[in-house]
C-alpha positions in Angstrom: 10.9 -12.2 24.7 7.3 -11.8 23.4 6.1 -12.6 19.9 5.9 -8.9 19.0 9.4 -7.8 20.2 10.9 -11.0 18.7 9.3 -10.3 15.3 10.7 -6.8 15.4 14.1 -8.1 16.4 14.2 -10.6 13.5 13.1 -7.9 11.0 15.9 -5.5 12.2 18.6 -8.2 12.1 17.6 -9.3 8.5 17.1 -5.8 7.2 19.0 -5.1 3.9 19.9 -1.6 5.1 22.2 -3.0 7.7 20.6 -1.4 10.7 23.1 -1.1 13.5 21.3 -2.4 16.6 24.2 -1.2 18.8 24.4 2.3 17.4 25.8 4.9 19.9 24.5 8.4 19.5 27.2 11.0 20.2 28.2 14.4 19.0 28.4 18.0 20.0 25.3 20.0 20.7 24.2 22.5 18.0 25.5 26.0 18.9 22.3 27.9 18.0 18.8 27.3 16.6 17.4 28.7 13.4 14.0 30.2 12.5 13.2 27.1 10.5 14.1 24.8 13.4 11.8 26.7 15.8 8.9 26.7 13.3 9.3 23.0 12.7 9.4 22.4 16.5 6.2 24.4 17.0 4.5 22.6 14.2 5.6 19.2 15.6 4.3 20.2 19.1 1.0 21.3 17.6 0.6 18.0 15.7 1.4 16.0 18.8 -1.3 17.8 20.8 -3.8 17.4 18.0 -3.3 13.6 18.0 -3.6 13.5 21.8 -6.9 15.4 21.8 -8.2 13.5 18.8 -7.8 10.1 20.5 -9.1 11.2 23.9 -12.1 13.0 22.4 -13.1 10.0 20.2 -12.5 7.0 22.5 -14.1 6.1 25.8 -12.0 2.9 26.2 -8.5 4.2 25.7 -6.5 7.2 27.0 -3.6 8.8 25.2 -0.8 10.3 27.3 2.2 12.4 26.4 5.4 10.4 26.8 8.0 12.0 24.5 10.1 15.0 25.4 8.2 18.3 25.6 11.1 20.6 26.7 10.9 24.1 25.3 14.7 24.5 25.5 16.5 24.9 22.2 20.1 25.3 20.9 21.7 28.5 22.2 19.7 28.6 25.5 21.5 28.3 28.8 21.8 24.7 29.9 21.1 23.3 26.4 24.5 21.5 26.2 23.7 19.6 29.4 20.1 18.8 28.1 21.5 17.6 24.8 24.1 15.3 26.5 21.3 13.9 28.8 19.1 13.2 25.8 21.9 11.3 24.0 22.5 9.2 27.2 18.8 8.3 27.2 18.8 7.3 23.5 21.8 5.0 24.1 20.2 3.5 27.2 16.5 2.9 26.4 16.2 4.1 22.8 13.9 6.7 21.3 10.8 7.4 23.4 7.6 7.6 21.3 5.6 10.9 21.6 2.4 9.3 22.8 1.4 6.1 24.7 -2.1 4.7 24.6 -3.5 2.8 27.6 -6.7 1.1 28.4 -8.6 3.6 30.5 -8.3 1.6 33.7 -4.5 1.3 33.5 -3.7 5.0 33.7 -2.7 6.9 36.8 -5.5 8.9 38.4 -3.7 12.2 37.8 -3.2 11.5 34.1 0.6 11.9 34.4 3.2 9.4 33.4 6.1 8.4 35.7 8.8 8.0 33.1 10.8 5.7 35.5 7.8 3.4 36.1 8.8 0.6 33.6 5.9 -1.6 34.7 3.4 1.1 33.9 4.9 2.0 30.6 4.9 -1.7 29.6 1.1 -1.7 30.1 0.5 0.6 27.2 -1.3 -1.0 24.3 0.3 1.2 21.6 3.2 3.7 21.2 2.9 6.5 18.6 5.7 8.5 17.0 4.0 11.7 15.7 5.5 13.4 12.6 4.2 16.6 10.9 4.3 17.8 7.3 3.5 21.2 5.8 1.3 19.7 3.1 -2.4 19.4 2.3 -2.3 15.7 1.5 -5.4 15.6 -0.7 -4.4 18.7 -2.7 -0.9 17.2 -3.2 -2.4 13.9 -4.5 -4.7 15.8 -7.0 -1.8 17.9 -8.2 0.4 14.9 -8.8 -2.3 13.0 -10.5 -2.9 15.9 -12.9 0.9 16.3 -13.5 1.3 12.6 -14.4 -1.7 12.7 -16.7 -0.3 15.9 -18.5 3.1 14.3 -18.8 1.7 11.1 -20.2 -0.5 13.0 -22.7 2.4 15.1 -23.8 4.5 11.9 -24.4 1.7 10.4 -26.5 1.1 13.5 -28.6 4.9 13.8 -29.4 5.1 10.1 -30.2 2.2 10.4 -32.6 3.9 13.3 -34.3 7.1 11.2 -34.7 5.1 8.2 -36.1 3.7 10.4 -38.9 5.4 10.2 -42.3 8.1 11.1 -43.2 9.4 10.9 -39.7 8.2 7.4 -39.1 10.2 5.9 -41.9 13.3 7.9 -41.0 13.2 6.9 -37.3 12.6 3.2 -38.2 15.6 3.2 -40.4 17.8 5.3 -38.2 17.0 3.5 -34.9 14.8 0.4 -35.2 14.9 -0.3 -31.4 13.7 3.2 -30.4 11.1 3.1 -33.2 9.7 -0.2 -31.8 9.6 1.3 -28.2 7.5 4.2 -29.4 5.3 2.2 -31.7 4.3 0.0 -28.8 4.1 2.7 -26.1 0.9 3.6 -24.3 0.2 6.4 -21.7 0.8 3.9 -18.8 4.1 2.6 -20.2 6.1 5.8 -20.5 7.0 5.6 -16.8 9.0 2.5 -17.6 10.3 3.7 -20.9 13.9 5.0 -21.1 16.3 5.9 -23.9 19.3 8.1 -24.6 18.4 11.4 -26.3 19.6 11.8 -29.9 21.5 14.6 -31.4 20.7 14.2 -35.0 21.0 17.5 -36.9 22.0 16.8 -40.5 18.5 17.5 -41.9 15.4 19.4 -40.9 13.5 16.1 -40.4 16.2 14.6 -38.2 16.3 17.8 -36.2 12.5 17.7 -35.7 12.7 14.0 -34.5 15.5 14.8 -32.1 13.6 17.8 -30.7 10.5 15.6 -30.1 12.5 12.9 -28.5 14.2 15.4 -26.2 10.8 16.7 -25.1 9.6 13.1 -24.5 12.6 12.5 -22.4 11.9 15.6 -20.3 8.3 14.4 -19.6 9.6 10.9 -18.8 11.9 12.5 -16.1 8.7 13.9 -14.5 7.1 10.5 -14.5 10.3 9.0 -12.9 10.2 11.5 -10.0 8.8 10.3 -6.6 5.2 11.4 -6.7 4.0 10.4 -3.2 3.9 12.0 0.2 5.5 9.7 2.7 6.2 8.6 6.3 9.9 9.2 6.8 11.8 7.4 9.5 15.6 7.9 9.6 17.5 4.6 9.4 19.3 5.5 12.6 15.9 5.9 14.3 14.8 2.4 13.3 17.6 1.0 15.6 16.6 3.4 18.4 12.9 2.6 18.1 13.8 -1.1 18.2 15.9 -0.5 21.3 12.8 1.0 23.1 10.5 -1.9 21.8 12.9 -4.5 23.2 12.8 -2.9 26.6 9.1 -2.3 26.9 7.4 -4.6 24.3 4.7 -2.1 23.3 3.5 -2.1 19.6 4.9 1.0 17.9 3.3 3.2 15.1 4.2 6.2 13.1 1.4 8.8 12.6 2.1 11.4 10.0 0.0 14.6 10.4 -0.7 16.8 7.4 -2.8 19.9 7.6 -5.9 18.1 6.4 -5.4 14.5 7.5 -3.4 12.1 9.6 -2.1 8.7 8.5 -0.9 5.8 10.7 1.5 2.9 9.8 2.9 0.3 12.1 6.6 0.1 12.7 6.5 -3.6 11.9 5.0 -2.8 8.5 7.6 -0.1 7.9 10.3 -2.7 8.4 8.6 -5.2 6.1 8.1 -2.7 3.3 11.6 -1.3 3.4 13.0 -4.9 3.5 11.5 -5.6 0.1 13.8 -4.4 -2.7 11.1 -5.0 -5.4 9.0 -2.3 -3.8 11.7 0.4 -4.0 10.8 3.5 -6.1 7.2 2.2 -6.2 6.2 2.0 -2.6 9.3 3.4 -0.8 12.6 5.1 -1.5 15.8 5.5 0.4 17.3 9.0 0.3 19.8 11.2 2.0 17.4 13.8 3.3 18.6 17.4 3.6 15.8 18.1 6.0 17.0 15.3 8.3 20.6 16.6 8.5 21.6 14.6 5.4 20.9 11.3 7.2 19.7 8.2 5.3 15.9 8.2 5.4 13.3 5.7 4.4 10.3 7.3 2.6 7.2 5.1 2.5 4.2 6.0 0.4 1.4 7.4 2.5 -1.0 5.2 0.6 0.4 2.2 2.6 -0.9 3.9 5.8 -4.5 4.2 7.2 -6.2 7.7 7.3 -6.9 7.5 11.0 -7.6 11.2 11.3 -9.9 11.8 8.3 -10.3 15.5 8.7 -8.3 18.3 10.3 -9.5 21.8 10.8 -6.7 24.3 10.1 -5.1 25.8 13.1 -4.5 29.6 13.5 -0.9 30.7 13.2 1.0 33.8 14.1 4.6 35.0 14.3 6.8 35.0 17.3 10.4 35.9 18.1 13.2 34.6 20.2 16.0 36.8 21.3 19.4 35.2 21.5 22.1 36.2 24.0 24.1 38.2 21.5 21.0 40.2 20.5 20.1 38.3 17.3 16.3 37.9 16.7 14.8 34.7 15.3 11.3 35.1 13.9 9.2 31.9 13.6 5.6 30.6 13.4 3.5 29.3 16.3 0.3 27.3 15.8 -2.8 27.3 17.9 -6.1 25.5 17.8 -7.3 23.3 15.0 -9.2 20.0 15.5 -8.7 16.5 14.3 -11.6 14.0 13.7 -10.4 10.5 14.5 -11.7 7.4 12.8 -12.5 5.3 15.9 -13.0 2.2 13.8 -9.4 2.3 12.5 -8.1 3.0 16.1 -10.0 0.0 17.5 -8.9 -2.3 14.7 -5.3 -1.3 15.4 -5.4 -1.7 19.2 -7.4 -5.0 19.1 
């Protein structure tokens, strides 16, 4: 076992989320697709092609080739049940195939096509990339969240200053000395860590005013407690399946999250390290049951931990399409076309070397 695959194996085995290395994927195939599913699939396919073209346009030393599944079949189509069963068999045998493999230019086949059964060739890849897409503009999201935090902190300070004016100051100090001390020593940057139970004082106008202010402070603190970062989001189940593929092929693995303005890359090894550190939970990562991932347990790692490998993305065009199901139902969804990603070759080279 190589140093890389053995490091990944140790991280998986010691992971506090109890990752099941021997997980067996099984279950019935979905009966039909939805408009949302088809749109998400189209967006994911567009993101994958954008990453492929970005790497190949920027680098003369490396070639990116498609490796993940690119089947256009979806739930409800003839033959989907057999396709789904075959996919589950593949997951249980070799693990989850990454979307893209990167090779040194001289190691690729002359026709630019991968033989998925050629294990020796696949093992020559210098990097494997799992591409994820997100319907956000990352920079606009960051600006919005920064503004929201500043507004919540300012509101907390303004309300605190009102409470610390007489006669409310003396009333609160007498009524609840601990809460008075918390507010007296609070600053904009400390409200995120501040917590208290709301009061229901109502026996006088002054007490009602204090209670009203404390209730509003509590509401703003809830805003500060909410997760405020975009994330790279591997399912816990997928961590085991990615590890299964790594142990077979020993190729360094990365997640690349594509937004509509930038793309961020983070190594699988770093994902395991971060999510193995409880002290970083709620600050750098969170663990959630994600509705968008069929309610499966998902690790969400702050995008700030990743590198902006695609520093700019030109928006693709988009248009509606429809799919007619056997029973005559029409599904309308969005297709994406064009767009361009501008890859930071320095980040790519530092990763691959």
